[in-house]
ROTOR-362222 format. One record per residue (C-alpha): residue in one letter; x negated, y, z. Coordinates in steps of 0.02 Angstrom, whole numbers, plus 50000, padded with zeros to 5 digits. Last residue first. Layout:
BEGIN
AXYZ ...
REM end
This chain:
BEGIN
T509345006450854 P508565019550742 Q508305013350566 V506445011350529 L506444993350472 A508094994650379 D507485009550278 V505855000550237 A506824985050182 G507974995550073 V506485004149992 L505684987149958 R507304980149886 E507464994949769 L505644992749718 L505954974349683 H507454977949572 A506544991549475 L505024980249450 Q506114965749393 G506984976849266 L505304983549206 E504664965749189 D506174960849085 S505974976248975 D504144972548936 F502744980849034 G501154988648965 A502055004248905 Y502665007849083 L501235019649126 E501285028448958 R503165031348970 L502905036549152 A501645049849101 A502815056848968 R504265057249092 A503175066049221 I502615079649099 T504395083249042 G505035083149221 L503655095049275 R504175107649143 A506025105949187 L505655108049373 R504595123449343 D505955131349234 E507295127449364 G506195134849500 R505955150849399 A507835151849374 T508015150349563 I508485134849663 A509655137049811 V509445137250000 V510715139950136 V510345145950312 S511685144150446 R511995158050573 G513155168150462 D514385153750456 D515705153550319 G514655162650190 A513055153250228 R511575164850247 G510215166250116 R508685157450050 G507945157649876 V507015144149783 L505575143649658 G504905161049696 A503215154349754 S503535161049930 E505215152049926 L504425135549877 R503175137050020 A504575141350143 I505615126750076 A504215114350116 R504005121550291 T505895121150322 A506015103050265 T504665097950389 S505515107850528 A507205099850490 D506585082050509 V506315071450354 R507395059850251 L507305071550100 A509205071250083 A509395073750271 A508175088350271 V509065096750125 E510745094450211 T510075101850373 M509375116550274 R511105120650210 A511395118350025 S511705128549868 G511475116049727 L511205098549793 A510235091749644 A509145107249622 V508815107949810 V508325089549808 E507135091649660 L506295106649741 A506115097149905 D505325082249817 Q504105093749729 Q503675101949895 G503385085049976 I502305079149830 D501195094449834 L501585108949719 A500225116649612 D499965135449631 P498125133549681 D497785123149524 D497805104249527 G499325100749420 Y500935091849465 I500955078249332 R499105076249291 E498605080149470 R499795066649534 L499085054349407 R497305058849459 Q497725055649642 M498575039349595 G497005033549505 A495895038549651 G496915027749767 R497885035949909 R499675030249897 L499505014549791 E497845010249872 R498625012150043 M500005000050000 
REM end
């Protein structure tokens, strides 16, 4: 598992997709941007739940995205105490660009697998994620 997460090849793949310049997003920030785009205008608690992280972790990721102009924060209309976050036009552009790069990289990555193997891989990854979720569920 460590080699998948931290191996030199994975690092280069992340840099290829996300970039390695000072403005590049880390994986957590990219995940947060994708979640905000999918949710639309959402409370921070909803973003944290979708990311499966605590609120402070989500808040740090959103703060970085906000400083880059990729998301904006405001107050919820029905509850002035709650913070809502939404993707900006700049964030949508960044997400589209990264999506194009990621899809191209995945096409290359999957080129060595036939359709049966890709189906098996998808099934096994879903099982692995389910097993991890079950393992860490609070009792």
